[in-house]
C-alpha positions in Angstrom: 21.2 6.7 -22.7 20.1 7.1 -18.9 23.0 7.5 -16.2 22.8 5.1 -13.3 24.2 6.5 -9.8 25.0 4.0 -7.2 23.8 6.0 -4.4 23.9 4.5 -0.8 26.3 1.3 -1.4 29.3 3.6 -3.2 28.7 6.4 -0.6 29.1 4.0 2.5 32.1 2.4 0.8 33.7 5.8 -0.2 33.3 7.8 3.3 34.2 4.6 5.3 37.4 3.9 3.5 38.8 7.1 3.1 41.4 8.5 5.6 39.0 11.8 6.1 35.9 9.6 5.8 33.4 8.6 8.4 35.9 9.2 11.4 36.3 12.7 10.4 32.6 13.3 11.1 32.6 11.2 14.1 30.9 8.2 12.3 28.1 10.5 11.4 25.5 9.0 9.2 22.4 10.4 7.4 19.2 9.1 5.6 18.4 10.6 2.2 14.7 10.0 1.1 14.0 10.4 -2.5 10.4 9.7 -4.1 10.6 6.7 -6.4 9.8 8.8 -9.4 10.7 12.6 -10.0 13.1 13.5 -7.4 15.3 16.6 -8.4 18.7 15.6 -8.8 19.9 19.3 -8.6 19.1 18.9 -5.0 20.2 15.0 -4.4 23.7 15.5 -5.9 24.4 18.5 -3.9 23.6 16.8 -0.7 25.1 13.7 -1.6 28.4 15.4 -2.7 28.7 17.4 0.3 28.0 14.6 2.6 30.6 12.6 1.0 33.2 15.7 1.3 32.4 16.0 5.1 32.8 12.4 5.8 29.2 11.6 6.6 28.2 8.0 5.3 24.3 7.9 4.3 21.9 5.4 3.0 18.9 6.4 0.1 15.6 5.4 1.0 12.3 5.5 -0.9 9.1 4.0 -0.5 10.4 0.8 -1.7 13.6 -0.6 -2.0 15.1 -1.0 -5.6 15.8 2.1 -7.6 14.2 5.7 -7.8 14.3 7.8 -11.0 14.8 11.7 -11.3 13.1 14.2 -13.3 15.6 14.0 -15.8 15.8 10.0 -15.8 19.1 9.3 -13.7 18.7 6.2 -11.7 19.9 6.2 -8.2 19.9 2.7 -6.0 17.6 2.6 -2.8 18.6 0.4 -0.4 15.7 0.9 1.9 11.9 1.2 1.9 10.4 3.9 4.4 8.9 0.9 6.2 12.4 -0.5 7.3 13.8 2.5 8.2 14.7 3.2 11.9 15.2 7.1 12.4 17.5 6.2 15.6 19.9 4.8 12.9 20.8 8.2 11.8 22.2 11.1 12.7 19.9 13.1 10.2 17.0 12.4 8.0 16.8 14.5 4.5 13.9 14.8 2.5 14.8 15.9 -1.4 11.9 17.4 -3.6 11.2 17.7 -7.0 7.4 16.9 -8.7 7.6 13.4 -7.2 7.8 14.2 -3.8 4.2 15.1 -3.7 3.5 11.0 -3.7 5.4 11.4 -0.1 2.9 14.5 1.0 0.6 12.4 2.7 2.4 9.2 3.2 2.3 7.6 6.6 5.9 6.0 6.8 7.3 9.5 5.8 5.3 11.1 8.4 6.4 8.5 10.9 9.9 8.9 10.2 9.6 12.8 10.5 8.0 12.8 13.6 10.7 10.0 15.3 13.4 12.2 13.8 12.3 15.2 15.5 11.4 13.7 18.6 14.7 11.8 18.9 16.2 15.4 18.6 18.2 14.4 15.2 18.4 16.7 12.7 15.5 16.9 10.3 15.8 18.1 6.5 13.7 18.9 3.8 14.2 20.9 0.5 12.0 22.1 -2.0 8.2 20.7 -2.0 9.6 18.1 0.2 9.0 20.5 3.3 5.3 19.9 2.9 5.8 16.4 3.9 7.3 17.9 7.3 4.4 20.4 7.5 1.8 17.4 6.9 3.8 15.4 9.6 3.0 18.0 12.2 6.6 18.6 13.0 6.7 22.2 11.5 4.1 23.7 14.1 5.5 27.1 15.7 8.8 26.8 13.9 10.4 28.8 11.0 10.4 27.5 7.6 10.7 27.7 3.9 9.8 25.7 1.0 9.2 26.0 -3.0 7.7 29.3 -4.0 4.1 28.6 -4.2 3.8 26.0 -1.9 3.9 28.4 1.4 0.4 27.9 2.1 0.8 24.1 3.1 3.5 25.3 5.7 1.3 27.7 6.9 -2.0 25.6 7.4 0.6 23.0 9.1 1.3 25.6 11.6 4.9 26.6 10.3 6.1 30.1 10.5 6.7 30.6 6.7 10.0 32.9 6.3 10.5 32.8 2.3 14.2 32.3 3.2 16.4 30.5 1.0 17.5 28.1 3.8 16.0 28.3 7.0 17.4 26.5 10.5 15.2 26.4 13.3 16.8 24.2 15.8 17.3 20.7 14.3 14.7 21.2 11.7 16.4 22.7 8.3 14.6 23.6 4.9 15.5 25.2 1.9 13.2 26.4 -1.1 14.4 24.5 -4.1 17.2 23.7 -6.6 19.0 27.2 -6.6 19.6 26.8 -2.6 20.9 23.1 -3.0 24.4 23.7 -2.1 23.6 26.4 0.8 21.2 23.6 2.2 23.9 21.0 2.0 26.4 23.1 3.5 23.9 23.8 6.4 23.3 20.3 6.6 26.9 19.4 7.0 27.8 21.8 9.5 24.6 20.7 11.6 26.2 17.3 11.5 29.9 18.5 12.5 
């Protein structure tokens, strides 16, 4: 039996409805981007839970609205498609990795979202192979970044300064190397949103 996780709708209600909810974090909002198929839930859940604990509301987007399915078969509701997303509505945009993230490596909407997030001075984050999306969007040129081991060539060819750290923060860009660093990544994201 596969689990169904209500992503954005439940998160928004919990954060806004609790006394320590969105008001605690100054009404901060994040957009979490998942691949439609094959996102890494070991990266998504720590980010989701940490954002909720910090009182940060969030929405979940994918290439199309509906649902996204993790590498383990867990389903998550996505209320937005990338084409309907405006970076200026969020304080942070977070790309989650997993093998399915490769479907967004050369996605023009994902690249536009990454570029718009950076150009507006907002926080842009990516974990695991999702950092390749940022490199391909051209936003890592001259910036320190990390990625899942074995994928560093993509970052270097995109102009990034690969550090091999578990979590790397360079200005408003945060990257992490994979599932084992998900909690540290999530905490860095929540701290940047304070």
